[in-house]
Backbone as JSON, one array per atom type, in Angstrom:
{
  "sequence": "MVNLKYGREDESQADDIGLKYMTQTGYDPRGMLGVMRILKEAAGSGRQPEFLSSHPHPETRIATIEAFLKEHEQELKGMKLTEGRPLNR",
  "N": [[34.05, -15.43, 122.72], [35.07, -13.2, 121.51], [37.7, -13.33, 122.02], [38.61, -15.3, 120.3], [40.99, -16.56, 117.7], [40.29, -17.16, 115.17], [37.42, -17.04, 113.23], [33.97, -17.63, 112.2], [33.84, -16.37, 109.62], [36.47, -16.63, 108.75], [36.65, -19.38, 108.58], [34.75, -19.89, 106.47], [35.99, -18.57, 104.39], [38.28, -20.22, 104.25], [36.96, -22.5, 103.44], [36.04, -21.79, 100.89], [38.47, -21.3, 99.65], [39.67, -23.92, 99.66], [37.85, -25.27, 98.13], [38.36, -24.1, 95.57], [41.12, -24.92, 95.39], [40.8, -27.68, 95.31], [39.53, -28.0, 92.99], [41.39, -27.06, 91.08], [43.41, -28.77, 91.3], [42.38, -31.06, 90.28], [40.27, -32.55, 91.7], [36.99, -33.39, 92.47], [34.96, -30.89, 93.4], [32.3, -31.22, 94.42], [32.48, -33.35, 96.11], [32.93, -32.34, 98.6], [30.28, -31.72, 99.58], [29.38, -34.26, 100.64], [31.04, -34.67, 102.62], [30.28, -32.47, 104.38], [27.76, -33.3, 104.87], [28.15, -35.51, 106.41], [29.33, -34.41, 108.54], [27.1, -32.82, 109.42], [25.42, -34.92, 110.29], [26.88, -36.02, 112.27], [26.8, -34.03, 114.1], [24.35, -33.79, 115.13], [21.26, -32.78, 116.65], [21.54, -31.25, 119.04], [23.05, -28.8, 119.14], [24.98, -25.64, 119.75], [23.84, -22.36, 119.02], [24.49, -20.9, 115.85], [25.85, -18.4, 115.86], [27.23, -18.5, 118.21], [29.31, -20.23, 117.65], [32.66, -21.22, 116.52], [32.76, -22.24, 113.9], [30.97, -22.31, 110.81], [27.71, -23.74, 110.73], [27.06, -27.02, 109.45], [24.95, -26.93, 107.55], [25.02, -24.29, 106.56], [27.49, -24.33, 105.49], [27.08, -26.27, 103.53], [25.17, -24.9, 101.89], [26.82, -22.92, 100.87], [28.79, -24.24, 99.53], [27.11, -25.47, 97.47], [26.31, -22.94, 96.33], [28.89, -22.26, 95.19], [29.3, -24.32, 93.42], [27.2, -23.83, 91.66], [27.91, -21.38, 90.72], [30.36, -21.95, 89.31], [29.49, -23.89, 87.44], [29.47, -24.22, 84.49], [32.39, -24.07, 84.05], [33.18, -26.44, 85.44], [31.9, -28.43, 84.16], [33.47, -28.8, 81.86], [35.74, -29.97, 82.78], [37.93, -32.81, 83.69], [37.44, -34.49, 86.32], [38.38, -36.07, 89.39], [37.09, -38.28, 91.8], [38.32, -39.19, 93.88], [39.06, -41.43, 96.51], [36.62, -43.64, 98.31], [35.21, -42.49, 101.45], [35.77, -43.99, 104.45], [33.39, -45.06, 106.67]],
  "CA": [[33.89, -15.29, 121.34], [35.98, -12.0, 121.3], [39.22, -13.84, 121.94], [38.97, -16.29, 119.26], [41.75, -16.06, 116.83], [39.67, -17.38, 113.91], [35.92, -17.1, 113.45], [33.2, -18.27, 111.09], [34.27, -15.94, 108.33], [37.79, -17.25, 108.4], [36.34, -20.78, 108.2], [34.08, -19.79, 105.34], [37.15, -18.2, 103.45], [39.03, -21.49, 104.12], [36.29, -23.5, 102.59], [36.06, -21.33, 99.5], [39.93, -21.58, 99.08], [39.69, -25.23, 99.61], [37.09, -25.66, 96.97], [39.25, -23.65, 94.38], [42.44, -25.7, 95.31], [40.34, -28.97, 94.9], [39.18, -27.98, 91.4], [42.61, -26.81, 90.4], [44.2, -30.06, 91.42], [41.64, -32.11, 89.53], [39.4, -33.27, 92.44], [35.62, -32.75, 92.25], [34.4, -30.08, 94.71], [31.12, -31.86, 94.89], [32.77, -34.33, 97.21], [32.79, -31.64, 99.84], [28.97, -31.96, 100.05], [29.34, -35.42, 101.31], [31.82, -34.26, 104.06], [29.43, -31.65, 105.18], [26.56, -34.07, 105.3], [28.65, -36.42, 107.52], [29.55, -33.43, 109.76], [25.74, -32.49, 109.9], [24.96, -35.99, 110.91], [27.65, -36.28, 113.46], [26.66, -32.97, 115.06], [23.03, -33.99, 115.65], [20.39, -31.64, 116.85], [21.77, -30.51, 120.23], [24.34, -27.95, 119.0], [24.69, -24.31, 120.07], [23.41, -21.52, 117.85], [25.58, -20.7, 114.88], [26.61, -17.22, 116.16], [28.2, -18.84, 119.3], [30.26, -21.17, 117.31], [33.71, -20.85, 115.66], [32.64, -22.72, 112.71], [29.59, -22.28, 110.3], [26.98, -24.97, 110.77], [27.19, -27.72, 108.17], [23.92, -26.51, 106.72], [25.5, -23.05, 105.97], [28.59, -24.77, 104.59], [26.44, -26.91, 102.32], [24.67, -23.82, 100.99], [27.89, -22.04, 100.37], [29.37, -25.18, 98.38], [26.08, -25.38, 96.34], [26.53, -21.71, 95.46], [30.14, -22.31, 94.5], [29.16, -25.22, 92.35], [26.38, -23.25, 90.63], [28.74, -20.34, 90.07], [31.36, -22.6, 88.44], [28.88, -25.0, 86.71], [30.08, -24.33, 83.19], [33.84, -24.51, 84.19], [33.37, -27.83, 86.02], [31.54, -29.4, 83.05], [34.62, -28.98, 80.9], [36.84, -30.51, 83.39], [37.99, -34.23, 84.12], [37.72, -34.44, 87.75], [38.33, -37.42, 90.12], [36.22, -38.11, 93.07], [39.15, -39.72, 94.94], [38.56, -42.8, 97.09], [35.45, -43.26, 99.22], [35.5, -42.21, 102.92], [35.27, -45.24, 105.28], [32.52, -44.5, 107.82]],
  "C": [[34.93, -14.11, 120.76], [37.43, -12.4, 121.17], [39.5, -14.87, 120.99], [39.79, -15.79, 118.24], [41.16, -16.08, 115.4], [38.18, -17.53, 114.1], [35.31, -17.73, 112.22], [33.61, -17.57, 109.71], [35.55, -16.31, 107.86], [37.46, -18.73, 107.8], [35.69, -20.75, 106.77], [35.08, -19.6, 104.29], [37.82, -19.48, 103.1], [38.28, -22.46, 103.19], [36.24, -23.12, 101.07], [37.45, -21.64, 98.76], [40.06, -23.0, 98.73], [38.98, -25.75, 98.4], [37.8, -25.32, 95.61], [40.36, -24.69, 94.19], [41.99, -27.12, 94.84], [40.12, -29.03, 93.41], [40.45, -27.88, 90.7], [43.44, -27.99, 90.43], [43.49, -31.2, 90.93], [40.72, -32.88, 90.42], [37.96, -32.54, 92.34], [35.16, -32.28, 93.44], [33.17, -30.51, 95.12], [31.36, -32.77, 96.02], [32.65, -33.68, 98.55], [31.32, -31.65, 100.51], [28.77, -33.12, 100.97], [29.99, -35.29, 102.62], [30.84, -33.54, 104.94], [28.4, -32.36, 105.7], [26.95, -34.97, 106.41], [28.82, -35.57, 108.68], [28.16, -33.18, 110.46], [25.23, -33.7, 110.87], [25.57, -36.24, 112.2], [27.14, -35.23, 114.64], [25.19, -33.05, 115.74], [22.2, -32.71, 115.77], [20.63, -30.8, 118.18], [22.99, -29.61, 120.14], [23.95, -26.54, 119.32], [24.42, -23.59, 118.83], [24.65, -21.22, 117.07], [26.45, -19.55, 115.37], [27.47, -17.37, 117.38], [29.42, -19.77, 118.84], [31.32, -20.52, 116.47], [33.65, -21.03, 114.18], [31.25, -22.48, 112.16], [28.95, -23.65, 110.45], [27.11, -25.68, 109.48], [26.09, -27.32, 107.12], [24.3, -25.23, 105.82], [26.57, -23.42, 105.06], [28.12, -25.42, 103.26], [25.97, -25.78, 101.41], [25.87, -22.99, 100.25], [28.58, -22.94, 99.34], [28.37, -25.25, 97.25], [26.19, -24.06, 95.61], [27.73, -21.73, 94.68], [30.0, -23.26, 93.32], [28.21, -24.71, 91.25], [27.12, -22.09, 89.86], [29.77, -20.81, 89.05], [30.79, -23.77, 87.63], [29.55, -25.28, 85.35], [31.62, -24.81, 83.19], [33.97, -25.95, 84.56], [32.94, -28.88, 85.07], [32.65, -29.73, 82.11], [35.76, -29.66, 81.45], [36.88, -31.98, 83.76], [38.37, -34.2, 85.38], [37.58, -35.86, 88.41], [37.4, -37.14, 91.41], [37.31, -38.7, 94.23], [38.64, -41.04, 95.38], [37.42, -42.58, 98.12], [35.98, -43.15, 100.77], [35.06, -43.48, 103.63], [34.57, -44.61, 106.5], [32.3, -45.66, 108.75]]
}
């Protein structure tokens, strides 16, 4: 863990910046919730504890996204945002 170049804090910061960029470019940041739910489903229940992981668990990332959405709720209401195209699963 000590030798990792990037850690959970860096990944959380990348998520935050990504949400801001999505919004600025006209994409609905709520779409990231679907991505994280897919990651959660794919990870299953046999994963290592979060403190040993280089990335936050999807549940943590979902909570962060929901906090971002709540914080920017008024701003997002006034924007015309696209959802893009559906993900092929």
